[in-house]
C-alpha positions as protocol buffer text, in pm:
chain_id: "A"
residue {
  index: 1
  type: UNK
  ca { x: -1235 y: 1342 z: 93 }
}
residue {
  index: 2
  type: UNK
  ca { x: -988 y: 1420 z: -103 }
}
residue {
  index: 3
  type: UNK
  ca { x: -707 y: 1160 z: -270 }
}
residue {
  index: 4
  type: UNK
  ca { x: -456 y: 1403 z: -228 }
}
residue {
  index: 5
  type: UNK
  ca { x: -132 y: 1330 z: -90 }
}
residue {
  index: 6
  type: UNK
  ca { x: -68 y: 1492 z: 291 }
}
residue {
  index: 7
  type: UNK
  ca { x: 275 y: 1439 z: 380 }
}
residue {
  index: 8
  type: UNK
  ca { x: 308 y: 1316 z: 786 }
}
residue {
  index: 9
  type: UNK
  ca { x: 339 y: 1574 z: 996 }
}
residue {
  index: 10
  type: UNK
  ca { x: 631 y: 1374 z: 1217 }
}
residue {
  index: 11
  type: UNK
  ca { x: 793 y: 1134 z: 901 }
}
residue {
  index: 12
  type: UNK
  ca { x: 687 y: 1338 z: 574 }
}
residue {
  index: 13
  type: UNK
  ca { x: 596 y: 1027 z: 460 }
}
residue {
  index: 14
  type: UNK
  ca { x: 297 y: 997 z: 178 }
}
residue {
  index: 15
  type: UNK
  ca { x: -25 y: 1005 z: 427 }
}
residue {
  index: 16
  type: UNK
  ca { x: -367 y: 765 z: 300 }
}
residue {
  index: 17
  type: UNK
  ca { x: -735 y: 909 z: 277 }
}
residue {
  index: 18
  type: UNK
  ca { x: -935 y: 648 z: 531 }
}
residue {
  index: 19
  type: UNK
  ca { x: -1235 y: 773 z: 844 }
}
residue {
  index: 20
  type: UNK
  ca { x: -1188 y: 700 z: 1196 }
}
residue {
  index: 21
  type: UNK
  ca { x: -1498 y: 459 z: 1274 }
}
residue {
  index: 22
  type: UNK
  ca { x: -1677 y: 422 z: 1623 }
}
residue {
  index: 23
  type: UNK
  ca { x: -1993 y: 350 z: 1793 }
}
residue {
  index: 24
  type: UNK
  ca { x: -2197 y: 698 z: 1958 }
}
residue {
  index: 25
  type: UNK
  ca { x: -2178 y: 917 z: 2148 }
}
residue {
  index: 26
  type: UNK
  ca { x: -1880 y: 895 z: 1898 }
}
residue {
  index: 27
  type: UNK
  ca { x: -1557 y: 963 z: 1943 }
}
residue {
  index: 28
  type: UNK
  ca { x: -1431 y: 1278 z: 2108 }
}
residue {
  index: 29
  type: UNK
  ca { x: -1071 y: 1444 z: 2150 }
}
residue {
  index: 30
  type: UNK
  ca { x: -1006 y: 1495 z: 2575 }
}
residue {
  index: 31
  type: UNK
  ca { x: -767 y: 1676 z: 2696 }
}
residue {
  index: 32
  type: UNK
  ca { x: -730 y: 1425 z: 2974 }
}
residue {
  index: 33
  type: UNK
  ca { x: -948 y: 1107 z: 3101 }
}
residue {
  index: 34
  type: UNK
  ca { x: -1210 y: 1274 z: 3385 }
}
residue {
  index: 35
  type: UNK
  ca { x: -1511 y: 1126 z: 3522 }
}
residue {
  index: 36
  type: UNK
  ca { x: -1719 y: 1201 z: 3237 }
}
residue {
  index: 37
  type: UNK
  ca { x: -1564 y: 965 z: 2997 }
}
residue {
  index: 38
  type: UNK
  ca { x: -1655 y: 1030 z: 2673 }
}
residue {
  index: 39
  type: UNK
  ca { x: -1935 y: 1143 z: 2766 }
}
residue {
  index: 40
  type: UNK
  ca { x: -1751 y: 1483 z: 2733 }
}
residue {
  index: 41
  type: UNK
  ca { x: -1507 y: 1634 z: 2469 }
}
residue {
  index: 42
  type: UNK
  ca { x: -1432 y: 1759 z: 2114 }
}
residue {
  index: 43
  type: UNK
  ca { x: -1663 y: 1599 z: 1873 }
}
residue {
  index: 44
  type: UNK
  ca { x: -1443 y: 1411 z: 1650 }
}
residue {
  index: 45
  type: UNK
  ca { x: -1715 y: 1168 z: 1422 }
}
residue {
  index: 46
  type: UNK
  ca { x: -2055 y: 1224 z: 1244 }
}
residue {
  index: 47
  type: UNK
  ca { x: -2444 y: 1031 z: 1218 }
}
residue {
  index: 48
  type: UNK
  ca { x: -2572 y: 811 z: 1431 }
}
residue {
  index: 49
  type: UNK
  ca { x: -2539 y: 512 z: 1528 }
}
residue {
  index: 50
  type: UNK
  ca { x: -2217 y: 451 z: 1299 }
}
residue {
  index: 51
  type: UNK
  ca { x: -2034 y: 758 z: 1381 }
}
residue {
  index: 52
  type: UNK
  ca { x: -1698 y: 806 z: 1133 }
}
residue {
  index: 53
  type: UNK
  ca { x: -1505 y: 1167 z: 992 }
}
residue {
  index: 54
  type: UNK
  ca { x: -1207 y: 1187 z: 728 }
}
residue {
  index: 55
  type: UNK
  ca { x: -888 y: 1051 z: 789 }
}
residue {
  index: 56
  type: UNK
  ca { x: -518 y: 1015 z: 706 }
}
residue {
  index: 57
  type: UNK
  ca { x: -260 y: 759 z: 813 }
}
residue {
  index: 58
  type: UNK
  ca { x: 143 y: 708 z: 716 }
}
residue {
  index: 59
  type: UNK
  ca { x: 186 y: 379 z: 674 }
}
residue {
  index: 60
  type: UNK
  ca { x: 551 y: 398 z: 766 }
}
residue {
  index: 61
  type: UNK
  ca { x: 469 y: 522 z: 1165 }
}
residue {
  index: 62
  type: UNK
  ca { x: 163 y: 492 z: 1223 }
}
residue {
  index: 63
  type: UNK
  ca { x: 79 y: 930 z: 1261 }
}
residue {
  index: 64
  type: UNK
  ca { x: -319 y: 904 z: 1234 }
}
residue {
  index: 65
  type: UNK
  ca { x: -468 y: 1322 z: 1132 }
}
residue {
  index: 66
  type: UNK
  ca { x: -813 y: 1355 z: 1116 }
}
residue {
  index: 67
  type: UNK
  ca { x: -818 y: 1722 z: 941 }
}
residue {
  index: 68
  type: UNK
  ca { x: -1069 y: 2013 z: 1047 }
}
residue {
  index: 69
  type: UNK
  ca { x: -1382 y: 2052 z: 912 }
}
């Protein structure tokens, strides 16, 4: 991931690069909570056991952006 500054989509402050971490089966995006929990949804992380995704975070408002791959 590049260290280039990305403006926050909510407050326009420069965001800092980093990673989002999780455990298997990974961090996923869902439109609502369902009976299958984290077994379904769009996977945002990669890896085995230790899951991670490149991300940017705004220190000003706390917004986190995970760029698409």
